[in-house]
N, C-alpha and C positions, 0 to 999 in steps of 0.2 A: 388564084393567088392565095386565097384563104386556105384552100385545100393543101397547097404546098407547105404553108407554114404549119398547118395542123399535122401533116405527115412528118415534117421535120421535128416538131415538138414531140410527137409520139415516138419517133425513132430515138431521139435523145433520151426520153423518159425510159424507153425499153432498155437501151444500152446502160443507163445508170442503174436501172433495176437489176440487170444481169450482173454488173460488177459489184453492186452492193451485197449480192448474195454470196459472193466468193469470200472464203476465209483462208487464212494462211496458218496452218498448223506447223509449228516448229518441231522437228524431231531432234531431241537432245539425247545423245548417246549416254549410256551409263558411264559413270567415271570408272577408270581402271581400278582394279583391286590393288591394294598395296602389296608390295613384294613381301614374300615370307621373310621373317627375321633371319639374319645370318646365323649359321650354326655356331653354337657355343662349343669350344674345344672340350672334348671329353664327354659331351652329352650326345645321346642317341638322337638322330634326325629321323623323324617319321617318314618324310618324303624320300630321304636318302638311304635308310636302312630297314625300316619296318614295312613300308609299302612294297619294296622289291621282294621281300619274303612272301607277302600275300600274293603278289603277281606270279611268282615262280611256283609256289607250293599250294596255293589255296583257291584261286579263282576258277579252276576247272570244276570245282564242286560248289563254290560260293560266289558264282557270278550272278548277273541280273536274271531273275526268274528262277533261281535255284535255291539251295539251302541258305537260310539266313545265318549270319549277316552277310550282306553283299560286300565282298572285299575287293572289288575292282577299283582301280585308280580313280580318285575323285569322289567316290561314294563310301569307301570303307570307313573313314574316320567317323563320319556322322552316323553311319549304320551301327557302329559299335557303341557310340555314345548313347544312342537311342535304346539300346538293349540293356535292361537292368542287370547289374552284376557282371557285365562283360568286362568292364574296366573299373577297378576299385583302387584309386590312388591312395586311399587310407590304409589298405591292407593288400598291397600288390600281389602277394602270393596266393590270395584267394580269388583273384580275377579269373573269371571263366575263360577268358582268352588264354591266359598263361597256363591254367590247369589243362586245358584241351591240347595245348602244344607241348607241354612237359611230359616226361615219361609217365605212362599210366593214363594220360588223357586220351580221348577219342581220336585226336588229330596227331598224336605223337608219331604215328607210323609215317606221316608225311613230312614231319619237321624233325630237325636234329636238335641236340641240346643247345648248340650255339644260337639257333633261331629262337628257342624258348628263352634263353638267357638274355638275348637282346630285347625281346618283348618285355620281360620282367624288369630290366633296367629302365626301359622307356617308360613303363607304367610307374616305376619308383620315382622317376624324375618329374612326374606330374602328367604324363600322357599328353604332351603338347603336340598340336598339329603344326609341326615346324618342318 
């Protein structure tokens, strides 16, 4: 009789011990990022006008693991912001990005004047990631 009570007590203790060792971690997803601001009429949209130029004309040489800056979608804006002189909103015409795309720049063979003018206007408007 004493043995059955002792077995029962040990079993209860063991079960309680096992359950007390369990923890519950809640996985909370990151909140969704806010939507990009709506385009302002007359302003250049980075996502709508500048990135498509990079995607069409530049990523064959400026992709991941290639010549810096990386100009692939989702990486280009930060890559350019991290390179000194690439984008100069104080003096847009001295921005390396514009000089390289404009006639006489190293990348002008891949870009036309309209592409370079769009980039210059975007930089002049503050080079916003919109």
